[in-house]
FINU-48981 format. One line per field, with one value per residue: x, y, z negated of N, C-alpha, C in turn; residue number from 1; residue in one letter. Coordinates in Angstrom, 1 decimal, m for minus. Each point is the difference from the previous one (the first is absolute). Layout:
% FINU-48981
n.u <- c(X | ...)
n.v <- c(Y | ...)
n.w <- c(Z | ...)
ca.u <- c(X | ...)
ca.v <- c(Y | ...)
ca.w <- c(Z | ...)
c.u <- c(X | ...)
c.v <- c(Y | ...)
c.w <- c(Z | ...)
resi <- c(NUM | ...)
resn <- c(A | ...)
***
This chain:
% FINU-48981
n.u <- c(131.0 | m0.2 | 0.9 | 0.8 | m0.1 | 0.0 | 0.9 | 0.6 | m0.3 | 0.3 | 0.8 | 0.5 | m1.1 | 0.5 | 0.8 | 0.8 | 0.1 | 0.1 | m0.9 | m0.7 | 0.3 | m0.3 | m1.1 | m0.3 | 0.4 | m0.7 | m0.8 | 0.7 | 0.8 | m1.0 | m0.4 | 1.3 | m0.4 | m0.5 | 0.7 | 1.0 | m0.5 | m0.2 | m1.1 | 0.6 | m1.2 | 0.4 | 1.0 | m0.1 | 1.1 | m0.6 | m1.1 | 0.8 | 0.6 | m1.2 | m0.4 | 1.1 | m0.2 | m1.3 | 0.5 | 0.9 | m0.6 | m1.2 | 0.7 | m0.6 | m1.0 | 0.8 | m0.8 | m0.1 | 1.3 | 0.0 | m0.8 | 0.7 | 1.0 | m0.6 | m0.4 | 1.3 | 0.5 | m1.0 | 0.3 | 1.2 | m0.8 | m0.7 | 1.1 | 0.2 | 0.5 | 0.5 | m0.1 | 1.3 | 0.1 | m0.9 | 0.6 | 1.2 | m0.5 | m0.7 | 1.2 | 0.7 | m0.9 | 0.0 | 1.3 | m0.5 | 1.0 | m0.9 | m0.1 | 0.2 | m0.7)
n.v <- c(12.1 | m0.2 | m1.0 | 0.8 | 1.0 | m0.9 | m0.6 | 1.1 | 0.3 | m1.3 | 0.6 | 0.8 | 0.6 | 0.6 | m0.9 | 0.1 | 0.4 | 1.1 | m0.5 | m0.4 | 1.1 | 0.7 | m0.8 | 0.2 | 1.3 | 0.0 | m0.7 | 0.8 | m0.2 | 0.1 | 1.0 | 0.0 | m0.5 | m1.0 | m0.9 | 0.8 | 0.1 | m1.1 | 0.2 | m0.8 | 0.3 | m1.3 | 0.8 | m0.5 | m0.6 | m0.3 | m0.3 | m0.6 | m0.5 | m0.1 | m0.6 | m0.7 | m0.2 | m0.3 | m0.8 | m0.7 | m0.3 | m0.4 | m0.6 | m1.1 | 0.0 | m0.8 | 0.2 | 1.3 | m0.1 | m0.8 | 0.9 | 1.0 | m0.7 | m0.3 | 1.2 | 0.3 | m0.9 | 0.4 | 1.3 | m0.4 | m0.6 | 0.8 | 0.6 | m0.8 | 1.0 | 0.2 | 0.9 | 0.0 | 0.7 | m0.8 | m1.1 | 0.5 | 0.3 | m1.1 | m0.5 | 0.7 | m0.3 | m1.3 | 0.2 | 0.4 | m0.8 | 0.1 | 1.1 | m1.0 | m0.5)
n.w <- c(m23.6 | 1.3 | m0.1 | m0.7 | 0.8 | 1.0 | m0.7 | m0.3 | 1.3 | m0.1 | m0.9 | 0.8 | 0.1 | m1.0 | 0.5 | m1.0 | 1.2 | m0.7 | m0.9 | 1.1 | 0.6 | m1.2 | m0.1 | 1.3 | m0.3 | m1.1 | 0.7 | 0.7 | m1.0 | m0.9 | 0.8 | m0.1 | m1.2 | 0.8 | m0.7 | 0.0 | 1.2 | m0.6 | m0.7 | m0.8 | 0.2 | 0.4 | 0.2 | m1.2 | 0.4 | 1.2 | m0.6 | m0.9 | 1.1 | 0.5 | m1.1 | 0.0 | 1.3 | m0.2 | m1.0 | 0.7 | 1.2 | m0.6 | m1.1 | 0.5 | m0.8 | m0.7 | m1.0 | 0.3 | 0.1 | m1.0 | m0.6 | 0.5 | m0.3 | m1.1 | m0.1 | 0.4 | m0.8 | m0.8 | 0.2 | 0.0 | m0.9 | 0.8 | m0.3 | 1.0 | 0.8 | m1.2 | 1.0 | m0.2 | 1.2 | 0.5 | m0.5 | 0.3 | 1.2 | m0.1 | m0.4 | 0.8 | 0.9 | m0.4 | 0.0 | 1.1 | 0.5 | 1.0 | m0.7 | m0.9 | 1.0)
ca.u <- c(m1.0 | m1.4 | m0.4 | m0.3 | m1.1 | m1.2 | m0.4 | m0.4 | m1.3 | m1.1 | m0.5 | 0.1 | m0.4 | 0.8 | 1.3 | 1.1 | 1.0 | 1.4 | 0.4 | 0.3 | 1.3 | 1.0 | 0.1 | 0.7 | 1.4 | 0.4 | 0.0 | 0.6 | 0.8 | m0.9 | m0.8 | 0.8 | m0.1 | m1.4 | m0.4 | 0.0 | m0.9 | m1.4 | m0.1 | m0.6 | m0.9 | m0.2 | 1.3 | 0.0 | 1.3 | m0.2 | m0.9 | 0.8 | 0.9 | m0.7 | m0.4 | 1.3 | 0.3 | m0.9 | 0.4 | 1.3 | 0.2 | m1.1 | m0.2 | m1.3 | 0.0 | 0.2 | m1.3 | m0.8 | 0.6 | m0.4 | m1.4 | m0.1 | 0.5 | m1.1 | m1.1 | 0.3 | 0.0 | m1.4 | m0.5 | 0.6 | m0.1 | m0.5 | 1.2 | 0.9 | 1.3 | m0.2 | 1.1 | 0.6 | m0.4 | m1.4 | m0.1 | 0.5 | m0.8 | m1.2 | 0.4 | 0.2 | m1.3 | m0.8 | 0.6 | 0.0 | 1.3 | 0.4 | 0.9 | 1.3 | 0.5)
ca.v <- c(0.4 | m0.4 | m1.3 | 0.2 | 0.9 | m0.7 | m0.9 | 0.9 | 0.5 | m1.0 | 0.2 | 1.5 | 0.7 | 1.2 | m0.2 | 1.0 | m0.4 | 0.4 | m0.9 | m1.2 | 0.2 | 0.0 | m1.4 | m0.8 | 0.4 | m0.5 | m1.4 | m0.3 | m1.2 | m1.1 | m0.2 | m0.7 | m1.5 | m0.3 | m0.5 | 1.1 | 1.0 | m0.4 | m0.2 | m1.3 | 0.3 | m1.1 | m0.2 | 0.9 | 0.8 | 1.0 | 1.0 | 0.7 | 0.9 | 1.2 | 0.8 | 0.6 | 1.1 | 1.1 | 0.7 | 0.7 | 1.0 | 1.0 | 0.6 | m0.4 | m0.8 | m1.4 | m0.7 | 0.5 | m0.6 | m1.4 | 0.0 | 0.4 | m1.1 | m1.0 | 0.6 | 0.0 | m1.4 | m0.3 | 0.7 | m0.6 | m1.5 | m0.5 | 0.1 | m1.2 | 0.6 | 1.3 | 0.8 | 0.7 | 1.4 | 0.1 | m0.3 | 1.0 | 1.2 | m0.1 | 0.1 | 1.4 | 0.7 | m0.4 | 0.8 | 1.5 | 0.5 | 0.0 | 1.1 | m0.4 | m1.0)
ca.w <- c(m1.0 | 0.4 | m0.7 | m1.4 | 0.0 | 0.4 | m1.1 | m1.1 | 0.4 | m0.3 | m1.4 | m0.2 | 1.3 | 0.2 | m0.7 | 0.0 | 1.0 | m0.4 | m1.0 | 0.7 | 0.6 | m1.0 | m0.5 | 1.0 | m0.1 | m1.2 | 0.1 | 1.4 | m0.1 | m0.2 | 1.2 | 1.1 | m0.2 | 0.1 | m1.3 | m1.0 | 0.4 | m0.5 | m1.4 | m0.3 | m1.1 | m0.9 | m0.7 | m1.1 | 0.0 | 1.0 | m0.6 | m1.0 | 0.7 | 0.5 | m1.2 | m0.5 | 1.0 | m0.3 | m1.2 | 0.2 | 1.1 | 0.0 | m1.3 | m0.6 | m1.2 | 0.3 | m0.1 | 1.1 | 1.2 | 0.0 | 0.4 | 1.4 | 0.9 | 0.0 | 0.8 | 1.4 | 0.4 | 0.1 | 1.2 | 1.2 | 0.0 | 1.3 | 0.9 | m0.2 | m0.1 | m0.6 | 0.3 | m1.2 | 0.1 | m0.3 | m1.5 | m0.8 | 0.3 | m0.8 | m1.4 | m0.2 | 0.0 | m1.2 | m1.1 | 0.3 | 0.2 | 1.4 | 0.2 | m0.5 | 0.8)
c.u <- c(m1.4 | m0.5 | m0.5 | m1.2 | m1.3 | m0.5 | m0.5 | m1.4 | m1.1 | m0.6 | 0.0 | m0.3 | 0.9 | 1.4 | 1.0 | 1.1 | 1.4 | 0.5 | 0.4 | 1.4 | 1.1 | 0.3 | 0.8 | 1.5 | 0.6 | 0.2 | 0.6 | 0.8 | m0.8 | m0.8 | 0.8 | m0.1 | m1.4 | m0.5 | m0.1 | m1.0 | m1.4 | 0.1 | m0.8 | m0.9 | m0.3 | 1.3 | 0.1 | 1.3 | m0.1 | m0.9 | 0.7 | 1.0 | m0.7 | m0.4 | 1.3 | 0.3 | m0.9 | 0.4 | 1.3 | 0.1 | m1.1 | m0.2 | m1.3 | 0.2 | 0.0 | m1.3 | m0.9 | 0.5 | m0.5 | m1.5 | m0.2 | 0.4 | m1.1 | m1.2 | 0.3 | 0.1 | m1.4 | m0.5 | 0.5 | m0.1 | m0.4 | 1.1 | 0.9 | 1.4 | m0.2 | 1.3 | 0.5 | m0.4 | m1.4 | m0.2 | 0.5 | m0.8 | m1.2 | 0.3 | 0.2 | m1.3 | m0.8 | 0.5 | m0.1 | 1.3 | 0.6 | 1.0 | 1.4 | 0.7 | 1.2)
c.v <- c(m0.5 | m1.2 | 0.3 | 0.9 | m0.7 | m0.9 | 0.9 | 0.6 | m0.9 | 0.3 | 1.5 | 0.7 | 1.2 | m0.1 | 1.2 | m0.5 | 0.4 | m0.9 | m1.4 | 0.1 | m0.1 | m1.4 | m0.8 | 0.3 | m0.6 | m1.5 | m0.6 | m1.3 | m1.3 | m0.3 | m0.7 | m1.5 | m0.3 | m0.4 | 1.2 | 1.1 | m0.3 | m0.2 | m1.3 | 0.2 | m1.1 | m0.3 | 1.1 | 0.9 | 1.1 | 1.2 | 0.8 | 1.0 | 1.2 | 0.9 | 0.8 | 1.2 | 1.2 | 0.8 | 0.8 | 1.1 | 1.1 | 0.6 | m0.4 | m0.7 | m1.5 | m0.8 | 0.4 | m0.6 | m1.4 | m0.1 | 0.4 | m1.1 | m1.1 | 0.5 | m0.1 | m1.4 | m0.5 | 0.6 | m0.7 | m1.5 | m0.6 | 0.0 | m1.2 | 0.5 | 1.4 | 0.8 | 0.9 | 1.5 | 0.2 | m0.2 | 1.2 | 1.3 | m0.1 | 0.0 | 1.5 | 0.8 | m0.3 | 0.8 | 1.5 | 0.6 | m0.1 | 1.1 | m0.3 | m1.1 | 0.5)
c.w <- c(0.3 | m0.7 | m1.4 | m0.1 | 0.3 | m1.2 | m1.1 | 0.3 | m0.2 | m1.4 | m0.4 | 1.3 | 0.3 | m0.8 | 0.1 | 0.9 | m0.4 | m1.1 | 0.6 | 0.6 | m1.0 | m0.6 | 1.0 | 0.0 | m1.3 | 0.0 | 1.2 | m0.1 | m0.1 | 1.2 | 1.1 | m0.1 | m0.1 | m1.4 | m1.0 | 0.4 | m0.5 | m1.5 | m0.2 | m1.3 | m1.0 | m0.8 | m1.1 | m0.1 | 1.0 | m0.5 | m1.0 | 0.7 | 0.5 | m1.1 | m0.5 | 1.0 | m0.4 | m1.3 | 0.1 | 1.0 | 0.0 | m1.3 | m0.7 | m1.3 | 0.4 | 0.0 | 1.1 | 1.4 | 0.2 | 0.4 | 1.4 | 0.9 | 0.0 | 0.8 | 1.5 | 0.5 | 0.3 | 1.3 | 1.3 | 0.1 | 1.3 | 1.1 | m0.3 | m0.2 | m0.6 | 0.2 | m1.1 | 0.0 | m0.5 | m1.5 | m0.8 | 0.1 | m1.0 | m1.5 | m0.3 | 0.0 | m1.2 | m1.3 | 0.2 | 0.2 | 1.4 | 0.3 | m0.4 | 0.9 | 0.8)
resi <- c(1 | 2 | 3 | 4 | 5 | 6 | 7 | 8 | 9 | 10 | 11 | 12 | 13 | 14 | 15 | 16 | 17 | 18 | 19 | 20 | 21 | 22 | 23 | 24 | 25 | 26 | 27 | 28 | 29 | 30 | 31 | 32 | 33 | 34 | 35 | 36 | 37 | 38 | 39 | 40 | 41 | 42 | 43 | 44 | 45 | 46 | 47 | 48 | 49 | 50 | 51 | 52 | 53 | 54 | 55 | 56 | 57 | 58 | 59 | 60 | 61 | 62 | 63 | 64 | 65 | 66 | 67 | 68 | 69 | 70 | 71 | 72 | 73 | 74 | 75 | 76 | 77 | 78 | 79 | 80 | 81 | 82 | 83 | 84 | 85 | 86 | 87 | 88 | 89 | 90 | 91 | 92 | 93 | 94 | 95 | 96 | 97 | 98 | 99 | 100 | 101)
resn <- c(M | T | K | H | L | D | Q | I | K | K | Y | D | R | N | P | D | E | T | A | I | K | R | L | E | N | R | L | S | L | A | L | Q | N | R | D | A | S | E | V | A | A | T | D | E | A | E | L | Q | R | V | A | K | W | A | A | E | K | L | G | A | D | A | E | K | S | K | Q | A | V | T | K | V | A | D | L | L | K | G | E | Y | M | K | N | R | V | T | F | Y | Y | F | V | A | K | E | L | G | L | L | S | K | V)
***
């Protein structure tokens, strides 16, 4: 969790560590593969996959999910490797749905 927590703390001084742990558990299979553990923010299909996750797993509105993904991609544009846990954390936070992670 330290790796994810450290990256999240760059953008959120007081992150929800419980939500991070839940995301790590939920994404554990993807995190085992180096390529799958990152979000390719320049790949439209990848961004649609994240928005679909937010809509289906968090119950967010589809359009708001797309907007949140766009905002998070912009927030993390300085990160060469966008960690999936970090990306999903900020999408959920942007939607106000960290409690549903």
